[in-house]
N, C-alpha and C positions, 0 to 999 in steps of 0.2 A: 408681851403686853405692855403699853406704854400708860403711863399715868397722866392725868390732866395737868397742863401746864400750871404751874405756880402764878397766882396773881394776887397775893396779899388777901388781907388787909396787912400793912406793915406799920410798924411805929414810926420808922425812919428810915433814911436812906441806906445806913449800914445795916438795918434789918433785910432790907430789900436786896442788897448786895450779897450778904452772907446767905441767903436763900440759896442763890445759884452757885456758892462756891463752897456750900457746906459738904463735907465728907472729906476723908482722908486723901483721895485720889484725884480728885477735880482740879485741884491747884497743880499738882504734878502732871496731869494730862495737859493742861495749858502750857506748862513750862517745856514739857516734852516737844509739842507741836510748834510751840514758838521758836526753840531752839534748833529743831531738827526739820521743820517744814512738815509737808504732807507725808503721813505715815500709814502703812497698811496695819490691821489690826495685831498681827504678830510681833511687828516692829515696836509697836507701842507697849504690848505686853513684856517684851524683852527688856524695853527700856525703863520699865517700872517694876523692878524685883519685888515680889511679894503680893503684887495684887492678883487675885484670883480672875478667872476668865468672866465668872458671873458678876463680879463687882465691876469689872472694867466695860463689860456690856451696860451693865445699868447706868454707869456714870456718862458713858458715851451717849446713851439714849435720852437721859436727861439733859446733858449738854446741847444736843442736838435740838430738843423741844425748845430750850432756853435761847436758842439763836448763837450760841458759842462756838459750835462745831458744825462744820459741813460733811456730810458724810455721801460720797460718791461712789455709786455702784456701776461697775463696767459689765456689760452683756457678754461676759466670757464664760468658758468652761474651762476649769474651774472658775467659780465667781472671784471677781477682784473688787475688794471695798477699800478706799482710801478715805482717811479722815485729815481734815486740815481745820485751821482757824478760820472763822467769818470775820467781817471787820469788827463785828460787836466783840468776839472773843479778843480780837487784837487789843481793843480799847479795854478790855477787862485786865488784860496783862499789864498793860500801862499803868492802871489804877494800882495794881498789885506790886508794882516794883518798887514802891517805898516801904510796904510791907516786907518785901523781900530784902531790903538794905537793913531794916530794923531786926530781922531775924539773924543776918549775917553778923551784925554786931553783937548780939545776945550770944551767939555761938562763940564768938571771941571772948567776951565777957566771962561767959561761964566755963570756958575751956573745953566746950563740946567738939567731938571729932566730926569731920566731914567725910563723907563716902569718898574714897579716892576715885580720881579719874580712871585708873586702871581697872577698878571694880565695876564704874559705871560703863566704861567701854566693853568690858566683858559681858555685861549684862546685856548690852544692845546688839550683841552677835546673833 
C-alpha cells in the first residue's frame, strides 16, 4: 500500500527537502545507489547492515513516489527488480554533498569511528 505523495505546505525549502530525506535509511540508500550504481533489492539490503526488509521496502517506495529512485521490473521468473537513481535523485545527492562534508568534519572533530571498508565490503557480499 503506497501513501499519497507529500506535497506540502512547507515553511521553506529546507522543510521541503527534509520531507523527502527524512528517515535513517533514505540518505544511505541514496549514497549506496550513487556509489555502486544500479542495485537489486538484496544487494541494497546487504549494503545497508541493520536495515529491516520492511523499512527498506517502505523507504524505496517513498523514494520512488518522490521521483528519486527508479524501480525497473524485468518480466522473468523469478522476478528481477533493479533500483537506480533518477536525475532528480542525482541532484539531491549533489545537494547533500556539503552535508556529507560537514558530517565527515564532525566525525574527525569528535573522534567518532568510521565503519571500516572491510566491514562495509563484507556487508555487501
